[in-house]
C-alpha positions as CSV (number, residue, x, y, z in Angstrom):
1,X,164.9,156.7,200.1
2,X,168.1,158.6,200.7
3,X,170.6,158.3,203.7
4,X,170.1,160.3,206.6
5,X,167.7,162.5,204.9
6,X,165.0,160.0,204.7
7,X,161.6,160.4,207.1
8,X,162.2,157.7,209.8
9,X,166.1,159.1,210.7
10,X,164.3,162.4,210.8
11,X,162.1,161.7,212.9
12,X,164.4,159.2,215.3
13,X,166.4,162.9,215.1
14,X,163.9,164.6,216.5
15,X,163.0,162.3,219.4
16,X,166.6,162.4,220.0
17,X,167.1,165.7,220.5
18,X,163.7,165.6,222.4
19,X,164.4,163.3,224.8
20,X,168.6,165.5,225.5
21,X,166.7,168.6,225.7
22,X,164.1,167.1,228.2
23,X,166.8,165.1,230.1
24,X,168.8,168.7,230.4
25,X,166.1,170.9,231.5
26,X,165.5,168.1,234.3
27,X,169.1,168.3,235.0
28,X,169.2,172.0,235.5
29,X,166.2,172.4,237.6
30,X,166.6,169.7,239.8
31,X,165.8,171.7,243.2
32,X,162.6,172.9,241.8
33,X,161.2,169.2,240.7
34,X,159.6,166.5,242.9
35,X,161.9,163.3,243.4
36,X,160.0,161.2,241.2
37,X,161.0,163.6,238.2
38,X,165.0,163.8,238.8
39,X,164.4,159.5,238.6
40,X,163.1,160.3,235.4
41,X,166.7,161.6,234.4
42,X,168.3,158.2,233.4
43,X,165.3,157.1,232.0
44,X,165.5,159.7,229.7
45,X,169.1,159.6,228.6
46,X,169.4,155.8,228.3
47,X,165.9,156.5,226.1
48,X,167.5,159.1,223.8
49,X,170.6,156.8,223.8
50,X,168.7,153.7,223.0
51,X,167.0,155.5,219.9
52,X,169.8,156.9,218.7
53,X,171.7,153.7,217.9
54,X,168.6,152.4,216.5
55,X,168.2,154.8,214.3
56,X,171.6,154.7,212.8
57,X,171.8,150.7,213.2
58,X,168.4,150.9,210.8
59,X,170.1,153.3,208.3
60,X,172.6,150.4,208.2
61,X,170.4,147.7,207.9
62,X,168.4,149.6,205.1
63,X,171.1,151.0,203.0
64,X,173.3,147.9,203.2
65,X,171.4,145.3,202.8
66,X,172.5,144.0,199.9
67,X,175.9,143.6,201.4
68,X,175.4,141.9,204.3
69,X,179.2,141.3,205.8
70,X,179.7,145.1,204.9
71,X,176.3,145.7,207.0
72,X,177.8,143.5,209.9
73,X,181.2,145.3,209.8
74,X,179.6,148.8,210.0
75,X,177.3,147.3,212.7
76,X,180.0,146.0,215.1
77,X,181.9,149.2,214.3
78,X,179.0,151.4,215.2
79,X,177.9,149.8,218.6
80,X,181.6,149.3,219.8
81,X,182.4,153.0,219.2
82,X,179.0,154.0,220.2
83,X,179.7,151.8,223.9
84,X,183.1,153.3,224.3
85,X,181.1,156.6,223.9
86,X,179.2,155.9,226.7
87,X,181.4,154.2,228.7
88,X,183.3,157.2,228.6
89,X,180.8,159.2,229.8
90,X,179.5,157.5,232.1
91,X,182.8,158.0,233.8
92,X,183.4,161.3,233.9
93,X,180.0,162.0,234.6
94,X,179.7,158.7,237.6
95,X,176.7,157.7,235.7
96,X,176.8,153.7,236.6
97,X,173.8,153.3,234.5
98,X,175.2,155.0,231.1
99,X,178.3,152.6,231.7
100,X,176.4,149.5,231.7
101,X,174.5,150.8,228.4
102,X,178.6,150.9,226.9
103,X,179.3,147.7,227.9
104,X,175.8,145.8,226.6
105,X,176.9,147.7,223.8
106,X,180.5,146.2,223.2
107,X,179.3,143.0,224.4
108,X,176.6,142.9,221.7
109,X,179.6,144.0,218.8
110,X,181.2,141.3,219.9
111,X,178.8,138.5,219.7
112,X,177.9,140.1,216.6
113,X,181.1,139.3,215.5
114,X,181.2,136.1,217.0
115,X,178.1,134.8,215.2
116,X,178.1,136.8,211.9
117,X,181.3,137.9,210.8
118,X,183.5,134.2,212.0
119,X,185.5,133.5,209.1
120,X,182.4,130.1,208.3
121,X,179.8,132.6,208.6
122,X,181.2,135.5,206.3
123,X,182.0,133.0,203.6
124,X,185.5,133.9,204.1
125,X,187.6,131.7,201.9
126,X,191.5,131.6,200.1
127,X,189.3,132.2,196.6
128,X,187.7,135.2,196.5
129,X,189.2,137.4,199.8
130,X,191.9,138.9,200.8
131,X,194.5,137.9,204.2
132,X,193.7,140.2,206.4
133,X,191.7,142.5,204.4
134,X,188.8,140.9,205.0
135,X,185.6,141.2,206.5
136,X,185.6,138.8,209.8
137,X,189.1,139.7,210.4
138,X,188.1,143.9,209.8
139,X,185.2,142.2,212.6
140,X,187.3,140.5,214.7
141,X,189.8,144.2,214.9
142,X,187.6,146.3,215.8
143,X,186.0,144.0,218.5
144,X,189.6,143.4,219.9
145,X,190.5,147.5,219.9
146,X,187.0,147.9,221.4
147,X,187.9,145.6,224.3
148,X,190.8,146.6,224.7
149,X,190.1,150.1,224.8
150,X,187.3,149.4,227.5
151,X,189.3,147.6,229.6
152,X,192.0,150.6,229.7
153,X,189.4,152.6,230.3
154,X,188.0,150.6,233.6
155,X,191.9,150.3,234.6
156,X,192.0,153.8,234.5
157,X,189.0,154.9,236.1
158,X,189.4,152.0,238.9
159,X,188.6,154.9,241.7
160,X,185.3,156.1,240.2
161,X,184.6,152.4,239.4
162,X,182.1,149.6,241.4
163,X,183.6,146.6,242.7
164,X,181.9,144.4,240.3
165,X,183.2,146.5,237.1
166,X,186.5,146.6,238.1
167,X,186.4,142.9,238.7
168,X,185.4,142.9,234.3
169,X,188.9,144.0,233.5
170,X,190.5,140.5,233.6
171,X,187.6,139.1,231.9
172,X,187.9,141.8,229.2
173,X,192.0,141.6,228.7
174,X,190.9,137.5,228.6
175,X,188.0,138.0,225.8
176,X,190.2,140.5,223.2
177,X,193.0,138.2,223.5
178,X,190.8,134.9,222.7
179,X,189.1,137.4,219.9
180,X,193.0,138.1,218.0
181,X,193.6,134.2,218.4
182,X,190.5,133.4,217.2
183,X,190.9,135.7,213.9
184,X,194.7,135.2,213.5
185,X,194.2,131.4,213.7
186,X,190.7,131.7,211.6
187,X,193.5,133.3,208.6
188,X,195.9,130.4,208.8
189,X,192.9,128.0,208.5
190,X,191.2,129.7,206.2
191,X,193.9,130.6,204.0
192,X,196.1,127.5,204.0
193,X,193.3,125.6,203.9
194,X,195.1,123.5,200.9
195,X,198.3,122.8,202.8
196,X,197.3,121.1,206.0
197,X,200.7,120.6,207.6
198,X,201.6,124.1,206.8
199,X,198.6,125.3,208.5
200,X,198.7,123.2,210.9
201,X,202.4,124.0,211.8
202,X,201.7,128.0,211.5
203,X,198.8,127.4,213.9
204,X,201.4,126.1,216.4
205,X,204.1,128.6,216.2
206,X,201.1,131.3,216.2
207,X,199.2,129.7,219.7
208,X,203.3,129.1,220.6
209,X,204.6,132.7,220.3
210,X,201.0,134.2,222.0
211,X,201.2,132.1,224.8
212,X,204.8,133.2,225.2
213,X,203.8,136.6,225.0
214,X,200.7,136.4,227.5
215,X,203.1,134.8,230.0
216,X,205.8,137.3,230.0
217,X,203.0,140.0,229.6
218,X,201.3,138.1,233.0
219,X,204.7,137.8,234.8
220,X,205.4,142.0,234.3
221,X,202.1,142.9,235.7
222,X,201.7,140.2,238.2
223,X,198.4,138.9,236.3
224,X,198.2,135.0,236.6
225,X,194.5,135.0,234.8
226,X,197.0,136.3,232.1
227,X,199.6,134.1,232.6
228,X,196.5,131.2,233.0
229,X,195.8,131.8,229.3
230,X,199.8,131.8,228.0
231,X,200.3,128.4,229.5
232,X,197.1,127.4,228.0
233,X,198.2,128.6,224.5
234,X,201.5,126.6,224.9
235,X,199.5,123.8,226.0
236,X,197.0,123.6,222.6
237,X,200.1,124.3,220.4
238,X,202.1,121.0,221.9
239,X,198.1,119.1,221.8
240,X,198.2,119.9,218.2
241,X,202.0,119.2,217.3
242,X,201.2,115.7,218.9
243,X,198.1,114.9,217.3
244,X,198.1,116.7,213.7
245,X,202.3,117.1,213.8
246,X,203.2,113.3,214.4
247,X,205.1,112.0,211.9
248,X,202.4,109.2,211.0
249,X,199.5,112.0,210.9
250,X,201.5,114.7,209.2
251,X,201.8,111.8,206.7
252,X,206.1,112.2,206.7
253,X,207.4,109.4,204.2
254,X,211.0,108.7,203.7
255,X,210.5,109.3,199.9
256,X,208.5,112.5,199.9
257,X,210.3,114.2,202.8
258,X,213.0,115.6,203.7
259,X,214.7,114.6,207.1
260,X,214.9,117.2,209.6
261,X,213.0,119.9,207.0
262,X,210.0,118.5,206.9
263,X,206.7,120.1,208.7
264,X,206.7,117.6,211.9
265,X,209.9,118.3,212.8
266,X,209.7,121.8,212.7
267,X,206.1,121.5,214.7
268,X,208.0,119.5,217.4
269,X,210.9,121.9,216.9
270,X,208.6,124.9,217.6
271,X,206.7,123.3,220.6
272,X,210.2,122.2,222.5
273,X,211.1,126.2,222.1
274,X,208.4,127.3,223.6
275,X,208.2,125.1,226.2
276,X,211.5,125.8,227.1
277,X,211.0,129.0,227.0
278,X,208.0,129.2,229.1
279,X,210.1,127.1,231.9
280,X,212.8,129.8,231.6
281,X,210.1,132.4,232.1
282,X,209.0,131.0,235.0
283,X,212.6,129.7,236.6
284,X,213.5,133.3,236.2
285,X,210.5,134.9,237.9
286,X,209.7,132.3,240.6
287,X,209.1,135.2,243.0
288,X,206.2,136.7,241.3
289,X,204.4,133.5,240.8
290,X,201.9,131.6,243.0
291,X,203.3,128.2,244.3
292,X,201.4,125.9,242.0
293,X,203.0,127.4,239.0
294,X,206.6,127.2,240.1
295,X,205.6,123.4,240.5
296,X,205.2,123.7,237.0
297,X,208.3,123.8,235.8
298,X,209.9,120.2,235.8
299,X,206.5,119.4,233.9
300,X,207.5,121.7,231.2
301,X,210.7,120.5,231.1
302,X,209.8,116.9,231.2
303,X,207.7,117.5,228.3
304,X,210.3,119.3,226.3
305,X,211.9,116.6,226.7
306,X,209.7,113.8,226.0
307,X,208.7,115.8,222.9
308,X,212.3,116.3,221.9
309,X,213.6,112.1,222.1
310,X,209.8,111.9,220.2
311,X,210.9,114.2,217.1
312,X,213.9,112.8,217.0
313,X,213.1,109.1,217.5
314,X,210.3,109.6,214.7
315,X,212.6,111.0,212.6
316,X,214.9,108.2,212.8
317,X,212.0,105.4,212.6
318,X,210.9,107.3,209.5
319,X,214.0,107.7,207.4
320,X,215.3,104.6,208.5
321,X,212.3,102.2,208.0
322,X,213.7,100.6,205.3
323,X,216.6,99.6,207.6
324,X,215.7,97.5,210.8
325,X,218.9,96.9,212.4
326,X,220.3,100.0,211.9
327,X,217.0,101.7,212.9
328,X,217.2,100.0,216.5
329,X,220.9,101.1,216.7
330,X,220.6,104.6,215.8
331,X,217.2,104.6,218.3
332,X,219.1,103.1,221.1
333,X,222.0,105.6,220.2
334,X,220.1,108.4,220.5
335,X,218.1,107.3,223.6
336,X,221.0,106.4,225.6
337,X,223.3,109.8,224.8
338,X,219.8,112.0,225.4
339,X,219.9,109.9,229.1
340,X,223.3,110.8,229.9
341,X,222.4,114.6,228.7
342,X,219.6,114.7,231.1
343,X,221.2,112.7,234.0
344,X,224.3,115.4,233.5
345,X,222.1,118.5,233.8
346,X,220.2,117.2,236.2
347,X,223.1,116.1,238.6
348,X,223.9,119.9,238.0
349,X,221.4,121.5,238.5
350,X,219.8,119.1,241.5
351,X,217.3,117.9,239.5
352,X,216.0,114.6,240.5
353,X,212.8,114.3,238.5
354,X,215.2,115.1,235.3
355,X,217.7,112.3,236.8
356,X,214.7,110.4,236.6
357,X,214.1,110.8,232.7
358,X,218.0,110.2,232.2
359,X,217.6,107.0,233.6
360,X,214.0,106.1,231.9
361,X,215.6,106.2,229.1
362,X,218.7,104.4,229.3
363,X,216.7,102.1,230.6
364,X,214.6,102.4,227.3
365,X,217.7,101.8,225.8
366,X,219.8,98.8,227.1
367,X,215.4,96.9,226.9
368,X,215.7,97.8,223.0
369,X,219.2,95.9,223.0
370,X,218.3,93.0,224.4
371,X,214.6,92.8,222.3
372,X,215.3,93.6,218.8
373,X,219.2,93.9,218.7
374,X,220.0,90.3,220.4
375,X,221.9,88.5,217.8
376,X,218.8,85.9,217.4
377,X,216.2,88.6,216.6
378,X,218.8,90.6,214.4
379,X,219.5,87.6,212.7
380,X,222.8,87.9,212.8
381,X,224.8,84.4,211.1
382,X,228.0,83.2,210.3
383,X,227.5,83.9,206.8
384,X,226.2,87.3,206.3
385,X,227.5,89.0,209.1
386,X,231.1,90.5,211.1
387,X,232.6,89.6,214.2
388,X,232.6,92.7,216.1
389,X,231.2,95.1,213.3
390,X,227.6,93.9,213.3
391,X,224.6,95.7,214.9
392,X,224.2,93.6,217.2
393,X,227.2,94.0,218.5
394,X,227.2,97.7,218.3
395,X,224.1,98.2,220.0
396,X,225.4,96.1,223.0
397,X,228.7,98.2,223.1
398,X,226.6,101.3,223.4
399,X,224.5,100.3,225.6
400,X,227.3,98.7,228.0
401,X,228.9,102.5,227.5
402,X,226.1,104.4,228.3
403,X,225.8,102.2,231.6
404,X,229.3,102.7,232.8
405,X,229.2,106.2,232.2
406,X,226.0,106.5,233.8
407,X,227.4,104.6,236.4
408,X,230.8,107.0,236.4
409,X,228.5,110.0,237.0
410,X,226.9,108.6,239.9
411,X,229.7,107.7,241.2
412,X,231.5,111.3,241.1
413,X,228.3,112.9,242.5
414,X,227.2,110.6,245.4
415,X,226.9,113.8,247.6
416,X,224.5,115.5,245.6
417,X,221.7,112.1,244.6
418,X,219.4,110.5,246.7
419,X,220.0,107.2,248.7
420,X,218.0,105.6,246.6
421,X,220.1,106.6,243.3
422,X,223.3,106.0,245.1
423,X,222.1,102.3,245.6
424,X,221.3,101.8,241.9
425,X,225.3,101.8,241.3
426,X,225.4,98.4,241.6
427,X,223.2,97.3,239.7
428,X,224.0,99.5,237.0
429,X,227.3,97.8,236.7
430,X,225.7,94.7,237.0
431,X,223.8,95.4,234.3
432,X,226.7,96.7,232.2
433,X,228.2,93.9,233.0
434,X,226.0,91.2,232.2
435,X,225.2,93.1,228.8
436,X,229.3,93.1,228.1
437,X,229.0,89.0,228.7
438,X,225.9,88.9,226.8
439,X,227.4,90.2,223.9
440,X,230.5,88.0,224.0
441,X,228.9,85.1,224.3
442,X,226.3,85.2,221.7
443,X,229.6,86.7,218.9
444,X,231.0,83.4,219.8
445,X,227.8,81.1,219.7
446,X,227.2,83.4,216.6
447,X,230.0,82.9,214.5
448,X,231.4,79.7,216.0
449,X,228.5,77.6,215.7
450,X,229.8,75.2,213.0
451,X,232.6,74.3,215.9
452,X,230.8,73.0,218.8
453,X,234.2,72.4,221.1
454,X,235.7,75.1,219.6
455,X,233.0,77.6,221.0
456,X,232.4,75.2,224.4
457,X,236.2,76.4,224.8
458,X,236.3,79.7,223.5
459,X,233.2,80.3,226.4
460,X,234.7,78.8,229.2
461,X,238.4,81.0,228.5
462,X,235.9,83.5,227.8
463,X,233.5,83.5,231.5
464,X,237.1,82.4,233.2
465,X,238.6,85.6,232.4
466,X,235.6,88.0,232.7
467,X,235.0,86.3,236.4
468,X,238.5,86.8,237.6
469,X,238.7,90.5,236.0
470,X,235.7,91.2,238.2
471,X,237.2,89.5,241.4
472,X,240.1,91.4,240.8
473,X,238.3,94.2,240.6
474,X,235.7,93.4,243.2
475,X,239.0,93.1,245.5
476,X,240.4,96.3,244.5
477,X,237.0,98.8,244.7
478,X,236.0,96.3,248.1
479,X,232.6,95.4,246.3
480,X,231.2,92.8,247.8
481,X,228.4,92.2,245.0
482,X,230.8,92.5,242.4
483,X,233.1,89.8,243.7
484,X,229.6,87.3,243.3
485,X,229.6,88.0,239.6
486,X,233.6,86.4,239.5
487,X,232.3,83.7,241.3
488,X,229.3,82.9,239.7
489,X,231.0,83.3,236.3
490,X,233.9,81.1,236.9
491,X,231.3,78.1,238.5
492,X,229.6,79.2,235.0
493,X,233.0,78.4,233.7
494,X,233.9,75.1,235.4
495,X,230.1,73.7,235.1
496,X,230.4,74.3,231.2
497,X,233.7,72.2,231.2
498,X,232.3,69.5,233.3
499,X,228.9,69.2,230.6
500,X,230.1,70.5,227.9
501,X,233.8,69.8,227.5
502,X,234.3,66.5,229.6
503,X,235.7,64.0,227.2
504,X,232.6,61.2,226.8
505,X,230.7,64.6,225.5
506,X,233.1,66.3,223.2
507,X,233.6,62.9,221.9
508,X,237.7,63.2,222.4
509,X,238.9,59.6,221.3
510,X,242.0,58.0,220.5
511,X,242.3,58.1,217.2
512,X,240.9,61.8,216.3
513,X,242.4,63.2,218.8
514,X,245.5,64.3,220.4
515,X,246.4,63.6,224.0
516,X,246.9,67.1,226.3
517,X,245.8,69.0,223.3
518,X,242.6,68.4,222.7
519,X,239.0,70.8,223.5
520,X,238.2,68.7,226.7
521,X,241.7,68.9,228.3
522,X,241.9,72.5,227.4
523,X,238.5,73.3,228.9
524,X,239.5,71.7,232.0
525,X,243.0,73.5,231.9
526,X,241.1,76.7,231.4
527,X,238.9,75.9,234.8
528,X,241.7,74.6,236.8
529,X,244.1,77.9,236.0
530,X,241.0,80.3,237.0
531,X,240.1,78.1,240.1
532,X,243.8,78.5,241.2
533,X,244.2,82.2,240.1
534,X,240.8,82.9,241.9
535,X,241.7,81.0,245.3
536,X,245.3,83.2,245.2
537,X,243.7,86.3,244.8
538,X,241.3,85.3,247.8
539,X,244.6,84.2,249.6
540,X,246.6,87.1,249.1
541,X,243.6,89.5,250.1
542,X,241.7,87.3,252.8
543,X,241.4,90.4,254.9
544,X,239.2,92.5,252.7
545,X,236.7,89.5,251.4
546,X,233.7,89.2,254.0
547,X,233.4,86.2,256.8
548,X,231.2,84.4,254.2
549,X,233.5,84.3,251.3
550,X,236.6,83.3,253.4
551,X,235.2,79.4,253.1
552,X,235.2,80.1,249.5
553,X,238.7,79.7,248.7
554,X,239.6,76.2,250.1
555,X,236.3,75.2,248.1
556,X,238.0,76.5,245.0
557,X,241.5,74.8,245.9
558,X,239.3,71.2,246.0
559,X,237.5,71.9,242.9
560,X,240.7,72.5,241.2
561,X,242.3,69.1,242.3
562,X,239.0,67.5,241.9
563,X,239.0,69.0,237.6
564,X,242.8,68.3,237.6
565,X,242.6,64.4,238.4
566,X,239.3,64.2,236.4
567,X,241.2,65.9,233.6
568,X,244.2,63.8,234.1
569,X,241.9,60.6,234.5
570,X,240.4,61.1,231.5
571,X,243.5,61.6,229.5
572,X,244.3,58.0,230.7
573,X,241.0,56.6,229.9
574,X,241.1,57.9,226.9
575,X,244.4,57.1,225.4
576,X,245.5,53.9,226.3
577,X,244.4,51.7,224.4
578,X,244.7,48.6,227.1
579,X,242.4,48.0,229.9
580,X,245.0,46.7,231.7
581,X,247.4,49.8,230.6
582,X,243.9,51.9,231.8
583,X,243.7,50.3,235.1
584,X,247.5,50.9,236.0
585,X,247.5,54.1,234.5
586,X,245.0,55.6,237.0
587,X,246.6,54.0,240.2
588,X,249.8,55.7,238.6
589,X,247.7,58.8,238.3
590,X,246.1,58.9,241.7
591,X,249.1,57.6,243.5
592,X,251.7,60.8,241.8
593,X,249.0,63.2,242.7
594,X,248.6,62.6,246.1
595,X,252.1,62.5,246.3
596,X,252.2,66.1,244.8
597,X,249.4,66.7,247.3
598,X,251.1,65.8,250.3
599,X,254.4,67.6,249.4
600,X,252.5,70.6,248.4
601,X,250.6,70.1,251.9
602,X,253.7,69.9,253.6
603,X,255.8,72.7,252.1
604,X,252.6,75.3,252.4
605,X,251.9,73.7,255.9
606,X,248.0,73.5,254.5
607,X,246.7,70.6,256.7
608,X,243.5,69.4,254.8
609,X,245.9,69.7,251.4
610,X,248.0,66.7,253.3
611,X,244.6,65.1,254.4
612,X,243.3,65.0,250.7
613,X,247.1,63.4,249.4
614,X,247.1,60.6,251.9
615,X,243.4,60.1,251.7
616,X,243.9,59.9,247.8
617,X,246.7,57.5,248.0
618,X,244.6,55.1,250.1
619,X,242.9,55.2,247.6
620,X,245.0,54.3,244.9
621,X,246.6,51.4,247.5
622,X,243.0,50.0,248.2
623,X,242.4,49.8,243.9
624,X,245.8,48.6,243.5
625,X,245.5,45.4,246.3
626,X,241.4,45.0,246.0
627,X,240.8,45.7,241.8
628,X,244.4,45.6,239.9
629,X,245.7,42.6,242.1
630,X,243.0,40.5,240.6
631,X,242.5,42.2,236.5
632,X,246.0,43.1,236.0
633,X,248.4,40.7,233.8
634,X,251.6,39.9,235.7
635,X,253.7,42.2,233.5
636,X,251.3,45.5,234.7
637,X,250.8,43.9,237.6
638,X,254.7,43.5,238.5
639,X,255.0,47.4,237.3
640,X,252.6,48.8,239.1
641,X,253.5,46.6,242.5
642,X,257.2,47.9,242.1
643,X,256.2,51.6,241.0
644,X,253.9,52.3,244.5
645,X,256.5,50.1,246.2
646,X,258.9,52.7,245.7
647,X,256.7,55.3,246.6
648,X,255.7,53.7,249.5
649,X,259.1,53.1,250.2
650,X,260.1,57.0,249.7
651,X,257.3,57.4,251.9
652,X,258.8,55.1,254.5
653,X,262.2,56.4,254.8
654,X,261.0,60.2,254.9
655,X,258.7,59.4,257.4
656,X,261.9,57.3,259.9
657,X,264.4,59.9,259.1
658,X,261.9,62.9,259.6
659,X,259.3,61.0,261.9
660,X,258.7,63.8,264.7
661,X,258.1,66.5,262.7
662,X,256.0,65.3,259.9
663,X,253.6,64.4,262.9
664,X,253.5,67.6,263.5
665,X,252.6,68.7,260.2
666,X,250.0,66.6,259.6
667,X,248.9,66.8,262.9
668,X,249.1,70.4,263.0
669,X,250.9,69.5,266.6
670,X,253.7,70.9,267.8
671,X,256.9,69.0,267.0
672,X,260.7,68.6,268.3
673,X,262.9,67.0,265.6
674,X,264.7,67.9,262.4
675,X,263.0,70.4,260.4
676,X,261.0,72.5,263.4
677,X,262.4,75.4,264.9
678,X,261.0,77.0,268.0
679,X,258.3,79.5,265.6
680,X,257.4,76.7,263.1
681,X,254.4,75.8,265.3
682,X,253.3,79.0,265.8
683,X,253.5,80.1,262.5
684,X,251.6,76.9,261.4
685,X,248.5,78.1,263.8
686,X,249.0,81.7,262.6
């Protein structure tokens, strides 16, 4: 047979022509016909159009039966064109029944494309097809153009259409965009099937760009339904990046890949850029968007930040996989820096949700430092590492700097922060100090592990010095919580001295050590100096302290005197060889120390100092008469009695000379006599 010039097509042509002539006669003679006859007009026109489409479709099916894809493409084009023509005529003549036929034909063309001309059914492959110039893409292009034209006709003829028809406009536009994305995505999947990562990367870029275009157009035209499509596509791009382009799934390895210039990082970069552009569009057009859309802005920004830190962290983990400690250190630095950046932007833009992300990242960096970069886990040893210049101390240093910078940002921007955030300031500063002390103590323990006493002595000095610094800053800034840390550290130093640096535990002996110049006495000396300095700072700043702190100062002085007496007594017990000499030495040391306490108490007008000195002197005298009298040899006994007698005679002479003044000093009573002025008792009470 011959196309067109065959009996079948001729018969359809005659029938169609007859139906059109019959409908023409009815249309021009409505006044002469019955109502049932005029009602036949739509039936005749629809019948003529059905026969027309039937005839042309049968021609295509018959004469293109050997070329399946060509046949499907021509049918799609035929139905689309005929459907558009019916819609145009239906709008022009205001025949809604004819427009329905146009809609049905376009829908049939779309269905045929989706079922028969998709790349899988059409057998489009990389080997025997050409990108773009293939049946699959051609069918989708025809349908997409048909849907856009149909939507355009509806948009230009709203006044002539029913409400149900105008409501089809969003559906048509969405369907056209869906077919467009389907066609382009199918092209990518088909012709990049041999390079999986490249295929995924191109799809991410395509979906991101198309989603941004839909969002921008939706904002410009005020079409919220189109913006939803844009959001969905951007979310799909992010999902594909997370699932298919993460470094593990994409097979990014240190050996066969390049840092930054790899498919995985590229996919994350495209997604992050798309999210930031989407957030920018939302932020610039707040007045045109619904409240739900404006509330998406923080979610989009946080998602972009999460993807950014994910991508950079994955790069570090992948390309530093052979250097565990270096990897952890770089991650700590990355998270700290990114968290501080989020914090700065959050303060600048007054975005509390972004500042929350900054806090979380800095906290994550601190946690990684504590868990993975502590000296034990990082295997920092005296033999294979360098003091200070090692991964562990570096990680702690980075975390501490990050915490202090975070605290500085909070302190300088209190007016812009929530109350809960401002209350975090003491916690952050305390955490910074804990990490600082942890790092320095770990360095001492690690690199002085072979010298136990030296290690303990250095730790005592470190804790005491750091505690005094905390105390000084706490007084200067009026931070009671920081002063509490200072008290705790000095107490820790005293405790370490008492337990680890006493003469017995430290094994200080007459043979292997030197009097005074030994670890035990050095530790006690450091602790005593720290206690006295702490008491001095408190005494000079008593007005700035809380009432609960003021009772600590006497305890510090008492503790300092106890440690001083302990240290000197231990020295006597250690370095005096004879048992008689030890006993006499203790008596003389206690008596001398008691005399010093009494003198200092009188000079400084400290009653409890004087009372303590007198009590200690009484203990020394009691020991002399009860113990030394019966245990010392005659020579030692005579020396002890003579020394103590001289001290007592001197005390008795002074007491006889200044009896009333001394009574006033000791008992805190007004005294009249030598050395007491009219304002002295008032000063003592004050």
